[in-house]
N, C-alpha and C positions, 0 to 999 in steps of 0.2 A: 220293306218296315217289319219289325218284330211285332208280333200278334199283342203280346202283353202292352207294349207302347201304345198301340192303336186301341186297346180296351181301355188303357188309362186315359187316353185322350178324349174318347167317347164318353166316359163316366164323369170327368171333370166338367167338360163342355156341355153335356146336356144337362148335367144337374144344376148349373149354374147359369145358364143363357136365359134371357127373358124369352119366353115362347112367342113366335110370330102370330101376331095377332091379325084379324082381316083388315085389308087396306082401310084407312079413313077415307071417307068421301068428302069433298068440298061441296059448298052450297049449290053448286051447277050440277053436282051429281056425278062429276068426274073424279076418278081416283086421285087420291093426294099423297104423295110421297111423304113419309114421315123419317127423319133420321134417328141414328141411335140415341142422339142426345134427347130429341123430342121424345122419344119413347122413355127414356130414363125420366125425364121430367114429369111425364104423364104418371109414371109409376110412383111419384113422390120420392124418386131417389132411394128407392127401398134397398137396392144392391151395395149401396154406400152407407147404410145406416149403422152407426155405431163405429165408423171407421174414420180414421185420420187419412185424408185423401190428399194425393199429389197427381198433377195432371200435366201430361205431355202434350203440347198444343202449340200453336202459332196464329196467325191473324186468321187462318180460315175457320177456326173453331168459333163459329157463329151461329146465332139463332135464324130463323126465317125472318125475323125483322132487323137483322144485321147487329144485334147486340153479342158482345163476346161471351162465351159461355163462362170464362173464368169470373167476368163481373156479375153474371147471373148466379153462380155458384156461391162466390164470396157473399152475395147479399142474402142468400137463403139460409135460415137457421137450421134447416134440415140436413144441411151438408157441413161437416167439419173439414174445410178446405184448408191445408196446412202449407202447400208449395205448389209451384210451377217450374216445370221442366222444358227449356227451350232447346229446339233443334237447330240445323243450319239455317242461317237467315234470323235466327232469334224467335222468341215469343212474340214480340210485337212487331217483328219483321223489319228492323231498321238495317240489317246488314247485308250486303252483296253476296254474290255467288262465293264460296270457299269461305265464308266468315260467320261470326255469331256474336251474340251480345254479352257473353260472359255472365260473372254472377253479378247479381244486384238486387236491389228490393223494387218491386213494382210501384210507381208513383200512385197509381190508381188505386190499388188495393192494399198496398203495404207487404204483400206476400213477398216472401224470397223465392227468386228467380234463380234456378241453377241451370248451367249450360251443360248439355249432354253432347254436343256436336265433336265427333272424334273421339268419344269416349265409349267403352265398351267392356265387358267383362266384369272382374272384380273391381276396377276403378270406378266404373259406373255404379255398380252394386254399392260401393261405399258413399257414393252422392246419394242414393236412395236411403241409405241407413242413417247418414248425417241429416237428412230432412226430417226424419221422425215420422214418415207415413207408414201406414199399414198397408194401403191399396194405391197401386200405380194405375191411372186412367189414361187412354190413349184417345185422342180425337183430332185427327189433322186430315184435311183434303189431299188425297193422292191424285195422280194423273195418269197412272196406267203403264208407266215405263220403269223397266228394271232399273236402270240408272237414275232415278229420281230419288234423291237419298232419304226421304221420309220413310219409306218402307223398311229402309236398313236401320234407321233409328227405331222404328217398330220393333224389329229383330233383335238389335241390341238392349233394347230396355225389356223385352221379354226375358233374354238370357239373365241379364243383370238383376231382374225381379226374382229370378229363380234362385240365383246366388244369395240374394239378400232375405229370400224366404218372404216374399210380398206377393198378395194377389195382384192380378192383373185383368183391367177391364177395357175391352176395345169397344168404342163407340163408332158404329158403322157409318160411312158415307158413300154415295154413288161413285162408281168408276166413270168419270166424265166423257170417255170416248166408248162405252158400253162395256159389257162383260160377255159379249159374244163368242169371242174366241181369243186363245193364245197365239201370238204371232212371233216369228222371227228365231234367231240363235238362242240357244241354250247356254249359260254360263258354263265353262268349265272351271272347277274348282281352283286349279293352280293359277287362275285369274281373278281370284277374289279379291276386291278392294271394296271401299265404301260405296262405290257405284254398282255393286253387285256382290253381295256376301255368298250367296248360295246358288245352286243351279235352277234358275227359273227362266222363262222366255223373256225374250227382249220387251215385247209388249204382253203382260200377263193375263190381262182381260179378267181380273179380279176385283174384289173390294178390297179395304183393309181388314176387314173381320175375316174374310176368307183367307186371306195371306196368313193372319195371326193363326189361324188353324192349322193352315199348311205348314207354317214354321214350326208349330208345336208338335205335330204329327211326324214330321220329316227331317227337320234340321236341328233344332235345339239339343243340346247335349243330354238334356232330360226335359219332360214337359213342366211347364210352370202352370199353377192353379188359374185356369184361365176363363174367362166370361165374355161372351160377345153380345153386345145389344144390338139385334139386327135392325134393318130398317123394314118399313112396309110400304106397299105401293110402288116398289120399284122393279123394272123388268130389265133383263139382261139386254135386250135389244134398244134400250132407250139412251140417249144422249143427254148430257147435263141441262140442255135448255128446257127441257120438259119437265124438270124437277120443281119448279118454282122457287128455286133456293137462290139467294144472292151469290153472284161469283165473286169471290176475293182472290185476288192473285196468291197462289200458294208460294210463289217466289217472285222476286222483282222481274226476271224475264218469263214469266207465264201470265201474261195479262188477261188473256181471254181463254175461253173454252175453245176457240179455233187453234191456238197455239197448242194446247194439249193434244188436238187431233192430229197434228203432225209430228209432234215432238219426239215420238218414238223412233221415228224415221230420221229426221233432220238433225238431231242432237248428234248423230254420227260425224257431223262436220266439225264438231269440236275436236277430233282426232285428226283434223286436216289442217292446211295452212290457208284454207278458205275462211271467211267470216260466216258464222252461224246466224247472223243478223242481230246479235247482242250491240245494244247501243242504238237501236233503231226502234220505232214503234211496232214492227212487226217481227220480233225475234223468231228465230226458226222456220219463219214462213219467207224471210229473205235470205238468199244465200251469195257469197260472191267474192271477187279478188280484183286486185288491180290486173288488167290485162284480160279479163273475161268479156265476151262481147255476146251478140245474139246467137251464135252457133249453138250455145250450150242449151237455151230455151228451145230452139229447133231440134236439137239432137233428142232430148227428153220427150218433147210432142211426138216425134216420129214413132217412139216406142208404144203409142195408144195405151197407156197405163188406165185402169179403170177410174172413174171419179174424179180425174184431177187435169189439169192443164197447167202450162208453165209460161210466164210471160217474161221477156227480156226486161231487166229492170236495173236501174242505177241509183245508188244511194251513199249516204256518207254516215258511217257509224259515229256516235259521239263518245264512246268509249270501246274497250276492248279492241280486237284486231282491226287494223286500217283506221284507227281513230282519227277523225277529221279528214280523211281522204275519201274522194268520189271513186267509187270502185262499180264494176258491172257483174251482173249475175243474173239470178231468177228470182220471180215471186212465185209462190206456189198457190194456185186457186183451186180449192176443193169444191167441185158443182155436185158431187154425189157422194155424200160421207158414208152411205151404206156400202158402197161398191168400193170406196177407197181403201187401199191397203198402205198404212204408212211406212212398214218396214221395208216391203219391196220397192216402194218409191223412194226412200232414201237410199237402198242400194243402187237403184237406177241412176239418181242422181250421182252418186259417187262414180259409177261406171262411166257415164256420160262425161262428166267432169274430167276425168282422167283422159278421155279420149280426144276432147276438142280443146283442153287447156294445157300447154305446155309447161306451165309453172306449177302444175298440181303436185302435192307431196303431203305425205303423212308427217304428223307431229314427230319429232325426232325420239320422244319417249314411247312411241307406239301406243299412244293413248287409245288409238282405235281397237286395239286389242282387249283393253280393259271395258271398253263400251259395247262391243260384240260378244265379249266374252271367251274369245280364243283368237288364234291366228289365223283361222280359216278365212274369213272374209277377207282381210289384208291380202294374204298370199293369193288367194283366187283371183281378185282384181289386179293384182300386179302380174299375174299370169296372163291376163288378157281375156278372162272368162266375162262372159255375158252375164246379164241380171238373172235370167233363168236358171244358169249353172250356178250360180252364186247361191240364190235361194234353194235350189235343189240340194244342195250340200248340208243343210242343217234339218232336212225333213225327218230322218228318223229319229233324232235326239227330240225334235218338237212333238212328234207323236208320242213318245215315251212321257214327255211332260205333261201332255194333254191328258195322258190316262190318270197319272198322280193327281193332276189338278182336279179332276171331276169328283175325286171323293171328298173334296172340302168346299164345294159349292153350297151356297145356301138359298140362292135365288133362281128363278127359271124364267 
């Protein structure tokens, strides 16, 4: 990275970010997490004073008492909220995977809602310009996986804000599966899509504010004027259920924090002809296909993977792959989430599925390469590599990413 770029990043971020305050304490004396939005509100929305504001958000943009922040901001005379920008699934969350809500006026507030999904660069900048806002605010709950599209909405909106000469403010929320470490393969740029724009690890181990700093410092064409409103009271080792915050499904197939815990590994089954559990009450925890039996769970359990066990399971998805058909497979049961490695587990399940299920196949479009970020995982498994060999194949590039990542972390 060029020194002048790093210096510019440091200057813009340090000068405009809210300084981290000591963690607030609850009446019990326990440390209380406060989100970026809570700290923004505590500060009287000072960073937004005198600005025409637009916000990129979805149903996860809620307060501790489950009010949507758009409704809160719209009702507050201290904020001139002019527009809402919706990502995949939409601002109010009415669309399924691969869909959005389009352009409409929000019935609750009357605010114009603009669609950002699959828009980037100049076309997205034109949306920001047409909205008439001065400052774009981002507040969406991420789940910690490279292929979860909201972080690329963040990236695209930052790039578009730079083109449109808008300020950009990120309100931070916790990584629900902790920020302990980055895991998994790193994207190769020739495989860039909306499920991975830039070379980060499959499980990045960062918050959205930290990612924004990383994007600004490493990947944007030039830095955008960036403000990050940090959390207080969050530690990198903490899972979501310690936060005291309500869990709002960030997308229709992310119903619980348990889903997020396994997602960065089992979403890889989107790249196969097996069901990844969409259309069940346990998406990404249930995996299977017609013709799969108890041998898969047995083979996976024989590996002795830390923190997890596998149960032979049968289920009938109500939509997506194998809709209305009873299929066999496994259910993932994490019993020690601190020891559990979701990416290694996902690879182990791919390896064992191919070993025991003669009908195993990759999707014909090689979607698995987009999810893993290169051809390496697919070709290694096809060549008969075991789990340890596949995982060893990405360690050098992961180590390099971890060194870069370290420069942008905000919490310990």
